[in-house]
C-alpha positions in Angstrom: 69.5 97.7 99.7 70.3 101.3 100.7 67.6 103.5 102.2 65.9 106.1 99.9 65.0 108.3 102.9 66.4 109.3 106.3 64.2 111.1 108.8 61.6 111.4 106.1 64.0 113.3 103.8 64.6 112.3 100.2 68.0 110.9 99.3 69.6 112.9 96.5 72.9 111.0 96.3 74.8 108.2 98.0 78.5 107.4 97.4 80.8 105.0 99.1 83.8 106.2 101.1 86.1 104.8 103.8 88.4 101.8 103.8 86.5 99.7 101.2 87.1 102.2 98.4 90.9 102.0 99.1 90.9 98.2 99.3 92.2 98.3 102.9 89.2 97.0 104.8 89.6 94.6 107.6 87.2 92.0 109.1 85.8 94.5 111.5 85.6 97.4 109.1 82.2 99.1 108.7 80.9 100.1 105.3 80.9 103.9 104.9 78.6 106.1 102.8 78.1 109.8 102.3 74.4 110.6 101.9 73.1 113.9 100.6 69.5 114.7 101.6 66.9 117.1 100.3 65.4 119.6 102.7 67.7 118.6 105.5 69.7 121.3 107.4 72.0 119.2 109.5 75.1 117.0 109.3 75.3 113.9 111.4 76.7 110.4 111.6 74.0 107.7 111.5 75.3 104.2 112.6 73.5 101.1 111.6 74.6 97.5 111.8 78.1 97.4 110.2 77.3 100.6 108.2 78.1 104.2 108.9 76.1 106.9 107.0 77.4 110.5 107.0 74.3 112.5 106.4 74.5 115.9 104.8 71.7 118.3 103.9 72.4 119.8 100.5 73.3 123.2 101.7 75.6 121.9 104.5 77.3 119.7 101.9 77.9 122.8 99.7 79.4 124.6 102.7 81.6 121.6 103.5 83.0 121.7 99.9 84.1 125.2 100.8 85.4 124.2 104.2 83.0 126.5 106.0 84.3 126.9 109.6 80.8 126.6 110.9 81.0 122.9 110.2 82.7 120.6 112.7 86.2 119.6 111.7 85.3 116.0 112.1 83.1 116.2 109.0 85.7 118.2 107.0 88.8 116.0 107.5 87.3 113.3 105.1 86.3 115.7 102.3 89.1 114.3 100.1 86.7 111.4 99.6 85.1 113.6 96.9 88.1 112.7 94.7 86.5 109.3 94.3 82.9 110.2 94.7 81.9 109.9 91.0 83.6 106.5 90.8 81.8 105.2 93.8 78.2 106.5 93.3 75.6 104.0 94.6 72.7 106.2 93.9 71.9 109.6 92.3 68.5 111.2 91.8 68.2 112.1 88.1 67.1 115.6 88.9 70.2 116.2 91.0 72.7 114.5 88.7 73.8 117.6 86.8 74.2 119.7 89.9 76.1 117.0 91.7 78.6 116.7 88.9 79.0 120.5 88.9 79.5 121.0 92.7 81.5 117.9 93.7 84.9 119.2 92.6 86.6 121.0 95.4 89.0 123.9 94.5 92.0 122.2 96.1 94.4 125.1 95.1 92.3 127.2 97.4 91.5 124.8 100.2 94.4 122.3 100.3 96.2 123.9 103.2 92.9 124.4 105.1 92.1 120.7 104.7 95.6 119.6 105.7 95.7 121.8 108.8 92.4 120.3 110.0 93.8 116.8 109.5 97.1 117.5 111.2 95.3 119.0 114.2 92.9 116.0 114.4 95.4 113.2 114.0 98.0 114.9 116.2 95.4 114.9 119.0 94.6 111.2 118.3 98.3 110.3 118.3 99.3 112.2 121.4 96.2 111.4 123.5 96.0 107.7 122.3 92.4 108.2 121.3 90.7 106.8 118.2 94.0 105.1 117.3 92.2 102.9 114.8 91.8 105.9 112.5 95.5 106.8 112.4 96.0 104.6 109.4 94.7 107.6 107.4 98.0 109.3 107.9 99.5 106.8 105.4 96.8 107.7 103.0 97.4 111.5 103.5 101.1 111.0 103.0 100.5 109.4 99.6 98.2 112.2 98.6 100.8 114.9 99.6 103.8 113.1 98.1 101.9 112.7 94.8 101.0 116.4 94.9 104.7 117.3 95.4 105.7 115.1 92.5 102.9 116.0 90.0 101.6 119.3 91.1 98.1 117.7 91.1 95.9 117.0 94.2 94.2 113.9 92.9 93.6 110.4 94.3 96.8 108.4 94.9 97.7 105.6 97.3 101.1 104.2 96.9 101.7 100.4 97.1 104.0 101.0 100.1 101.5 103.1 102.0 98.7 100.6 101.2 100.8 97.8 102.6 101.4 99.8 105.8 97.7 100.4 106.2 96.8 96.7 105.7 99.5 95.7 108.2 98.3 98.2 110.8 94.6 97.4 110.3 94.6 93.7 109.8 97.6 92.3 111.6 97.8 94.6 114.6 101.6 94.0 114.5 104.6 96.2 114.5 102.8 98.8 116.5 106.0 100.5 117.7 107.1 100.8 114.1 103.8 102.3 113.0 103.8 104.8 115.9 107.3 105.9 114.7 105.9 106.2 111.2 102.9 108.2 112.3 105.2 110.6 114.2 107.4 111.0 111.1 104.4 111.5 108.8 103.0 114.3 111.1 106.3 116.0 111.1 106.5 115.7 107.3 102.9 117.1 106.9 103.6 120.0 109.3 106.8 121.0 107.3 104.9 120.8 104.0 102.1 122.9 105.4 104.5 125.6 106.6 106.2 125.7 103.2 102.8 125.9 101.4 101.5 128.7 103.6 104.7 130.7 103.1 104.1 130.3 99.3 
């Protein structure tokens, strides 16, 4: 059962995120949730046994939806999880329901390049410095999103079968690591080229 309070603050909404919602979890994957709290002014990661809670106060959550640069990049790189938030709601306070449905939709036409640059910077650092390599599987997920955007003109949830297979191979089998690193390098180059093109308009 999910908590109804954190630090004495009332829970307004909880939705699932992370590898489980993409169907790419492994045996050692934690369950991940975004939690929006009433009268809370911070953002933090709360780790409990096999569960990670990303805690947002309501106002910081609103700022994150606008990619406010006062918020740490680490909490902004995952904001595309809002694309699946309504499908993965675990709890919503009835008094907050209408507002949540109104604010959850990010203006991706405005913020796509901001979000993408943050991801490129973060995962480039992970790739080059060999840190948090476990999270590099997200590059496959991002590639699917951007390719779908190129094909459809819509920034909406999409994970291709091919990229899903790559993620499962990387996370669950821990095999073909040289191939995956070559793929990650190629994806980063693809994303950087796409970003340059988009910023030039």
